C-alpha positions as CSV (number, residue, x, y, z in Angstrom):
1,M,-142.5,-73.5,-47.2
2,F,-141.7,-75.7,-44.7
3,R,-143.3,-75.7,-41.0
4,T,-141.0,-76.3,-38.2
5,F,-141.8,-78.6,-35.1
6,P,-140.2,-78.5,-32.0
7,S,-136.7,-80.9,-31.9
8,L,-137.6,-84.3,-30.0
9,L,-135.2,-83.1,-27.5
10,V,-137.4,-80.1,-26.4
11,L,-140.6,-82.9,-26.6
12,G,-138.8,-85.0,-24.3
13,A,-138.1,-82.2,-21.8
14,L,-141.8,-81.0,-22.0
15,F,-143.1,-84.6,-21.4
16,T,-140.4,-85.9,-18.7
17,P,-142.7,-84.7,-15.9
18,F,-145.9,-86.4,-16.8
19,Q,-144.1,-89.5,-17.6
20,F,-142.5,-89.4,-14.0
21,L,-145.9,-89.3,-12.9
22,L,-146.9,-92.0,-14.7
23,E,-144.1,-94.5,-14.2
24,P,-144.8,-96.5,-10.9
25,A,-141.8,-96.2,-8.4
26,N,-140.1,-99.2,-7.3
27,A,-142.1,-100.0,-3.9
28,S,-140.7,-100.7,-0.8
29,L,-141.3,-100.7,3.3
30,S,-139.2,-99.1,5.7
31,F,-138.7,-99.8,9.2
32,D,-137.3,-96.6,11.0
33,I,-136.4,-96.3,14.8
34,F,-135.8,-93.0,16.2
35,E,-136.2,-91.0,19.3
36,S,-138.6,-88.1,19.9
37,G,-138.1,-86.7,23.0
38,D,-137.7,-89.1,25.9
39,S,-139.3,-91.7,23.9
40,L,-138.1,-94.3,21.4
41,I,-140.3,-94.5,18.0
42,V,-140.6,-97.6,15.6
43,E,-142.2,-96.4,12.5
44,T,-143.1,-98.5,9.5
45,S,-144.0,-96.6,6.0
46,G,-144.1,-97.1,2.4
47,S,-146.2,-99.4,0.2
48,L,-146.1,-102.8,-1.2
49,T,-147.7,-104.7,-3.9
50,L,-147.5,-108.3,-2.1
51,P,-146.5,-111.5,-3.6
52,A,-148.4,-114.8,-2.9
53,S,-148.7,-115.0,1.3
54,I,-146.9,-118.4,2.9
55,G,-149.3,-118.4,6.0
56,S,-150.0,-116.5,8.8
57,D,-148.8,-115.5,12.2
58,Q,-149.1,-112.5,15.0
59,C,-146.6,-110.7,17.1
60,F,-147.2,-111.7,20.8
61,F,-147.2,-107.6,21.7
62,D,-148.4,-104.4,20.7
63,G,-145.5,-103.4,19.8
64,L,-142.2,-105.2,19.7
65,V,-138.5,-104.8,19.5
66,I,-136.0,-107.7,19.8
67,V,-132.2,-107.3,19.0
68,K,-130.1,-109.8,20.7
69,P,-127.8,-112.6,19.3
70,D,-130.3,-115.3,19.1
71,A,-133.5,-113.6,18.2
72,Y,-134.2,-110.9,15.7
73,C,-137.9,-109.1,15.4
74,V,-139.5,-105.7,15.3
75,C,-143.2,-105.0,15.3
76,T,-145.3,-102.1,14.9
77,G,-149.0,-101.8,15.2
78,P,-151.2,-104.0,17.5
79,K,-150.9,-107.9,17.5
80,D,-153.4,-108.7,15.0
81,P,-153.2,-111.7,12.6
82,M,-150.7,-111.1,10.0
83,Y,-150.0,-112.7,6.6
84,M,-146.5,-114.1,6.2
85,Y,-143.9,-113.4,3.4
86,D,-140.6,-115.0,2.5
87,L,-137.5,-112.5,2.5
88,S,-134.3,-113.0,1.2
89,G,-131.1,-111.3,2.9
90,P,-129.0,-111.2,6.3
91,N,-130.6,-113.2,8.9
92,I,-129.2,-111.1,11.4
93,F,-129.3,-107.4,12.0
94,K,-126.1,-105.6,12.4
95,A,-126.1,-104.2,16.1
96,G,-127.8,-103.9,19.4
97,A,-129.0,-106.0,22.3
98,A,-132.4,-105.4,23.9
99,F,-136.0,-106.8,24.5
100,L,-138.7,-104.2,24.2
101,A,-142.3,-105.3,24.7
102,P,-145.2,-104.3,24.8
103,A,-145.3,-100.6,23.5
104,S,-146.5,-97.7,25.7
105,S,-148.7,-97.1,22.6
106,V,-149.6,-98.5,18.8
107,E,-151.0,-96.9,15.9
108,G,-151.7,-98.3,11.9
109,L,-152.1,-101.6,10.7
110,A,-149.6,-104.8,12.4
111,T,-146.5,-105.1,10.8
112,A,-143.3,-107.3,11.6
113,I,-139.8,-108.3,10.3
114,F,-138.5,-111.6,11.6
115,A,-134.8,-112.3,11.2
116,T,-135.1,-115.7,12.6
117,P,-136.5,-117.3,10.4
118,L,-136.3,-114.6,8.0
119,K,-140.1,-113.4,7.0
120,L,-142.1,-110.3,6.8
121,G,-145.5,-109.7,8.5
122,I,-148.0,-107.4,7.1
123,D,-151.8,-107.1,8.8
124,Q,-154.1,-109.2,7.0
125,N,-156.5,-106.0,6.3
126,Y,-153.9,-104.3,3.8
127,V,-154.8,-103.6,0.4
128,S,-152.0,-104.1,-1.8
129,A,-150.3,-101.4,-3.4
130,S,-152.0,-98.7,-0.9
131,P,-149.9,-96.5,1.8
132,F,-148.9,-98.2,4.8
133,L,-147.9,-96.4,8.0
134,S,-147.8,-98.0,11.4
135,T,-145.8,-96.9,14.7
136,A,-144.9,-98.1,18.1
137,I,-144.1,-95.9,20.6
138,F,-141.8,-96.8,23.8
139,E,-141.6,-94.4,26.5
140,N,-138.7,-93.4,28.8
141,T,-136.5,-95.4,26.3
142,S,-133.7,-94.3,24.2
143,L,-131.6,-95.8,21.1
144,A,-128.6,-96.0,23.9
145,E,-130.5,-98.5,25.8
146,I,-131.0,-100.7,23.3
147,G,-127.3,-100.4,22.2
148,L,-127.8,-98.3,19.1
149,T,-127.2,-94.5,18.2
150,P,-128.5,-92.3,15.4
151,A,-125.3,-92.7,13.7
152,T,-126.1,-96.8,13.4
153,G,-127.4,-96.1,10.0
154,S,-128.9,-99.3,8.3
155,L,-129.5,-102.6,9.8
156,G,-130.3,-104.5,6.8
157,T,-131.8,-104.4,3.9
158,W,-134.0,-107.5,2.5
159,T,-136.0,-108.3,-0.8
160,L,-139.5,-110.2,-1.3
161,L,-140.1,-112.8,-4.1
162,N,-141.4,-109.9,-6.2
163,G,-138.0,-108.0,-6.0
164,E,-139.6,-105.1,-3.7
165,T,-137.5,-104.2,-0.8
166,I,-137.9,-104.2,3.2
167,N,-135.3,-101.9,4.8
168,L,-134.4,-101.5,8.8
169,N,-132.8,-98.1,9.8
170,V,-132.0,-96.1,12.5
171,R,-132.0,-92.3,12.4
172,G,-131.8,-89.3,14.2
173,P,-134.7,-87.8,16.4
174,V,-137.8,-86.7,14.7
175,N,-137.6,-83.4,12.8
176,E,-140.7,-81.3,13.9
177,T,-140.0,-78.5,11.3
178,P,-140.7,-79.6,8.0
179,G,-137.9,-79.1,5.7
180,P,-137.9,-77.8,1.8
181,L,-140.4,-80.7,0.8
182,P,-143.1,-80.2,-2.1
183,L,-146.2,-78.8,-0.7
184,F,-148.1,-82.0,0.1
185,G,-145.1,-83.7,1.1
186,A,-144.5,-81.3,3.8
187,A,-148.1,-80.9,5.0
188,A,-148.0,-84.9,5.4
189,A,-144.8,-84.6,7.1
190,F,-146.1,-82.0,9.6
191,G,-149.2,-83.8,10.0
192,F,-147.6,-86.9,11.0
193,S,-144.9,-85.2,13.2
194,R,-147.9,-83.4,15.1
195,R,-150.2,-86.7,15.6
196,L,-147.0,-88.3,16.8
197,R,-146.3,-85.5,19.5
198,Q,-150.1,-85.6,20.7
199,R,-149.9,-89.5,20.7
200,I,-146.7,-89.4,23.1
201,Q,-148.6,-86.9,25.2
202,L,-152.0,-88.3,25.7
203,S,-149.9,-92.1,26.4
204,K,-148.2,-89.9,29.3
205,T,-151.5,-88.6,30.8
206,P,-153.0,-90.6,33.9
207,A,-156.4,-91.6,32.9
208,K,-159.5,-90.2,35.3
209,G,-160.9,-92.1,37.7
């Protein structure tokens, strides 16, 4: 009497979810520019396994957006020292004309992308491969004021020497109601949205004498 076994196809279907959890995703960092109420937000998020740095530098301000014909730079977080990394890709952004600095408030680790010369800056306290989140809030500022709209989309994509990607995007207003995300993703999105609204509100509250 022969014993029957599940086919390889069935076994593959059974193990696919576990393989998905074990396989590392391509690491990347995303700079997203969007509006929330009457504020312009620059948010940097993702995770990177960084190559060897090429030096150190820092932004001049706590939060910075320069999008001009002769200078391009986006900084989030405080003006703390950063390690610098080479990037390959376009040496100009695709749209806009503005200089915003400093931000009304910042949070998270220092991070920056410089297009002239083309470099990435990451806070010296960042632990490689860990989650990254950094913001800069510019009050009473809109995308239109810096020559952009929610429909602008990507301003550029760059690559580190180890193949990981850096993206700069313009997107629509922050979604304050989580959509059909997985449970943990929805909770994280809702928590960040709530903290973001609280920081904007606190930055507008006059300090008591």
